[in-house]
Structures are given as C-alpha cells and as structure tokens.
C-alpha positions in Angstrom: 100.4 33.4 79.1 99.2 33.6 82.5 102.3 35.7 83.1 101.3 38.2 80.2 97.6 37.9 81.7 99.0 39.3 85.1 101.2 42.0 83.5 98.1 43.1 81.5 95.6 43.0 84.4 98.0 44.7 86.8 98.8 47.8 83.9 95.3 48.2 83.5 94.0 48.4 87.0 97.3 50.8 88.0 96.4 53.1 85.1 92.6 53.0 85.6 92.6 54.0 89.5 95.7 56.6 88.8 93.7 58.3 85.9 90.8 58.5 88.5 93.0 59.6 91.7 95.5 62.2 90.0 93.3 65.1 89.4 91.7 64.7 93.0 95.3 64.6 94.1 96.7 67.6 92.3 93.9 69.9 93.5 94.1 68.6 97.1 98.0 69.5 96.8 97.0 73.1 94.5 94.4 73.8 97.9 96.8 71.8 100.7 93.8 69.8 101.7 94.7 66.9 104.3 93.1 64.8 101.4 96.5 65.2 100.1 97.9 63.1 102.7 95.2 60.3 102.9 94.8 59.8 99.1 98.5 58.1 98.2 98.0 55.4 100.9 95.0 54.4 99.0 96.4 54.4 95.6 100.0 52.4 96.8 97.5 50.1 98.8 96.3 49.1 95.3 99.8 49.2 93.3 101.2 46.5 96.0 98.3 44.5 94.9 98.4 44.6 91.7 102.2 43.7 91.7 101.7 40.9 94.4 103.6 42.9 97.6 101.9 41.1 100.7 102.7 43.3 103.6 102.6 41.8 106.9 103.1 45.0 110.3 104.6 43.9 113.4 104.6 46.5 116.0 102.6 49.6 115.9 102.9 53.5 114.3 103.8 56.0 117.3 101.0 58.0 118.7 102.5 61.1 119.4 103.4 63.7 116.9 105.8 65.6 115.7 106.9 62.1 114.1 110.2 61.1 111.8 110.4 57.5 110.8 113.4 56.3 110.1 113.8 52.9 108.0 116.7 51.1 106.1 116.3 51.2 102.4 117.2 48.9 99.5 114.0 49.1 96.8 111.9 51.7 94.7 109.1 49.2 96.7 110.0 50.5 100.0 108.1 53.9 99.2 105.0 51.8 98.2 105.3 49.8 100.9 105.9 52.1 103.6 102.6 54.6 101.8 100.7 51.7 101.9 100.8 51.5 105.6 100.5 54.9 106.8 100.1 58.8 105.7 103.4 59.6 105.1 105.9 61.9 103.2 109.2 61.1 102.4 112.9 63.2 102.4 114.5 62.2 98.7 117.7 63.4 97.3 117.0 66.0 94.8 118.1 63.9 91.4 114.7 61.8 92.4 112.3 64.8 91.5 113.7 64.5 87.8 113.6 60.5 87.5 110.4 59.3 85.1 107.5 57.6 87.0 108.9 58.1 90.6 109.8 61.8 89.9 106.2 62.3 89.4 105.3 60.3 92.3 107.6 62.2 94.5 105.9 65.5 94.0 102.4 64.1 94.0 103.2 62.9 97.5 104.9 66.4 98.4 108.1 64.6 99.1 110.7 67.4 100.5 113.7 67.2 98.2 117.3 67.6 99.6 120.6 68.7 98.4 123.0 66.9 100.3 126.1 68.1 99.0 125.0 72.1 99.3 125.5 72.6 103.1 124.5 76.5 102.9 120.9 74.8 102.0 121.2 72.3 104.8 119.1 75.0 106.8 116.2 75.9 104.5 115.8 71.6 103.8 115.6 70.9 107.3 113.3 73.7 108.2 111.1 73.0 105.7 111.0 69.1 106.8 110.8 70.5 110.8 107.5 72.5 109.1 106.0 69.3 107.8 106.4 67.2 111.2 105.3 70.6 113.4 102.1 70.5 111.6 101.2 66.6 112.3 102.6 65.4 108.7 104.8 61.9 109.2 108.0 62.4 107.5 110.0 59.5 106.2 114.0 59.3 106.2 116.1 56.6 104.6 119.3 57.8 107.0 121.9 55.5 105.1 121.3 58.0 101.6 121.8 55.0 99.0 119.8 51.5 98.5 121.5 48.2 99.8 121.2 45.0 99.3 118.5 43.9 101.5 120.6 42.0 103.7 121.6 44.7 105.9 121.7 47.8 107.0 124.8 50.2 105.9 125.9 53.2 107.7 123.8 55.8 108.8 124.3 59.5 107.7 123.5 61.6 110.9 123.1 65.0 108.7 119.3 65.3 108.4 118.7 63.5 111.9 119.2 68.3 112.1 115.2 68.5 110.9 114.2 66.6 114.2 115.8 69.1 116.2 114.9 71.8 114.4 111.1 70.9 114.8 111.4 70.4 118.5 110.9 74.3 119.2 107.3 74.2 117.2 106.2 70.7 119.1 103.4 71.4 122.0 105.1 68.9 123.8 109.0 70.1 123.4 110.4 67.0 121.7 109.6 65.3 118.4 109.6 61.5 118.1 111.9 59.3 115.8 110.8 55.9 115.3 113.1 53.2 114.3 111.4 51.1 111.0 113.1 48.1 109.3 111.5 46.8 105.8 112.9 43.2 105.0 111.8 41.2 102.1 111.3 37.6 102.8 109.5 35.5 100.8 109.1 34.8 96.7 106.3 33.5 96.0 105.9 31.6 99.5 109.2 30.8 99.5 112.0 32.2 101.7 114.3 34.3 100.2 117.6 33.9 102.1 120.2 35.9 101.6 121.6 34.4 98.3 118.4 35.4 96.7 117.1 38.7 98.4 118.9 41.2 96.4 116.5 40.4 93.7 114.0 42.9 95.4 117.0 45.2 95.7 117.1 48.0 93.4 120.3 50.2 93.3 119.2 52.6 90.8 121.7 51.7 88.4 119.8 48.8 87.3 116.6 49.7 84.4 113.5 49.9 85.7 111.5 47.7 83.6 113.5 44.7 83.5 113.1 44.8 87.1 109.6 45.0 87.3 109.0 42.5 85.1 111.6 40.3 87.1 109.4 41.2 90.6 106.1 40.5 88.3 107.7 37.1 87.4 107.7 36.2 91.7 104.0 35.9 91.5 104.8 37.4 95.1 106.6 39.1 97.2 106.2 39.0 100.9 107.6 42.1 103.0 107.7 42.6 106.9 107.5 46.2 108.0 108.4 46.6 112.0 108.1 49.3 113.6 110.2 49.9 116.6 110.3 51.5 119.9 110.6 55.6 119.4 113.1 57.7 120.3 112.5 61.4 122.1 114.5 63.8 120.6 114.7 66.9 122.9 116.2 70.5 123.0 119.3 69.0 124.6 119.6 65.7 122.8 122.8 64.8 121.1 121.8 64.1 117.6 124.9 61.9 116.4 123.9 59.8 120.0 120.6 59.6 118.3 121.1 58.4 115.1 123.4 55.6 116.5 120.9 54.4 118.9 118.0 54.4 115.9 120.5 52.2 113.8 120.8 49.8 116.4 117.2 49.6 116.4 116.5 48.9 113.1 119.7 46.7 112.5 118.5 44.6 114.8 114.3 44.9 113.8 115.3 44.0 110.3 117.5 41.1 111.7 114.6 39.8 113.8 112.6 39.7 110.3 115.2 38.4 108.1 115.7 35.3 110.6 112.2 34.8 110.9 111.6 35.4 114.8 109.4 36.8 116.9 109.6 40.4 117.8 109.9 41.3 121.7 
C-alpha cells in the first residue's frame, strides 16, 4: 500500500510540475531565451526527489569555458542526475529522438542528435556541437556510445571528441576544456549495492521502461555519486586520441574510487 502511494505521489508531482514548466520551456526554445538552459535543471531536481534519487557531488564543475563534460553511462537516470547537477545539453544518438518520453525530454532540453553511421554528416554534427559550446553551453558526451552495467567503463570512442577541436577556433582563450565525470550508483535504500546488485540501476535499452522504473521505485531510495575530475585543456595542436585516452583513464579512476567507497584526493 505504501509503495503504491509513493508511486501516486511521484506521478502527481511530476505531472503537475511538467504542466507548469513545459509551456515555459517551449517558449524559451522558440525565442532562444537563456531560460531554456536553466529550466531543465529545476525540473530534473524535482523528478530526482520524487523518484528517490539522492545525489552526492564530489569535486567541482570546471569554471572555464567552452566546456565539454565526458561521463560514463549506464542508465536513463544518468540524464536526470547530470541535469539536476548542472545546466547542460546532451549529445545523443539519433534513435533517442523518437523514443517515447525520453525523446520528448531530449528535444525539450535541445539535445544534439547525431548519426554515427553517416561519416558525411560528422562534420556538420560536430560543427553544431562546437557552436553550442562556443556560445557558453556545457555539452555532455557519453563517449562509450552505449550503456554499461554500472560496474565499469566500456571502451571510449574518440570520434566525437572532434567537436572539442572544432570549438577551439571560436574560443577566446584558444582552447576548450574537457572534463571527466563519473556517475556511480552506490546504495539502494541505504544499503551498499555491490557489484552483483548494481546492474539493478542499469538500463541497457532492451528492457521495458515501466517495469524498470517500478523496480527503481521499489528500492525506496537510490544513492548516486557524481564526481568531477581535473579537466584537460584541448588546444589547436592537441591529439584527439591522446585526450580520449587521458579522459577515459580519469573517468575510470573516479568511478572506481566511488564504487570502492574511498575519498577522492
């Protein structure tokens, strides 16, 4: 009974806040108001609260701009968590645009949809990302290209780091900051998940959303740590693959630290 009351409460609050904020966000997108960048953070904070997602932040968001954040990726909750922490836009595969619920949310947040299989469009897509970054927006890249089980970082693909290179000529400092971020789901209802139970929070994409969401709500509360690492400066002569490898190593280190429950130095 209590469980279904929680679901009802969450559904009502999310519905009401969405009805109130969605028209305003649509207007902000239509007229390109800066409000379109900040309003999603408020919405996502309410949603995280309703779903019992408790966020702990370690480290700090890089203050220099232009800025690209590179994070590991295991679940649809990553979008909620990152959006609740900072005013960001996402780089997403084109398929996401047509997904129910998530596709609408992605468009409302003005995500950049990319077609990875069409190399002829890579320059056009990277140019859009570069322009957004040069305009002061923080862009989030999930460089694994897919979701993991939450216990490890998969192979990082370096191709979309080209967007950082394309933003360099538009930067007043002549460089772009690329900051590693890890998202680690650590506890369910106050109990440490461990390697075996952590995939509970993962969403490979072939699992139906509603049953997965109900499983998350049954947990009562999910604790997640967002860790910001030291940014890498990407300049005109920077090697893309070297930056990709450095960022991957730093994300892996941050993730392992959070999962093992150690303090970050």
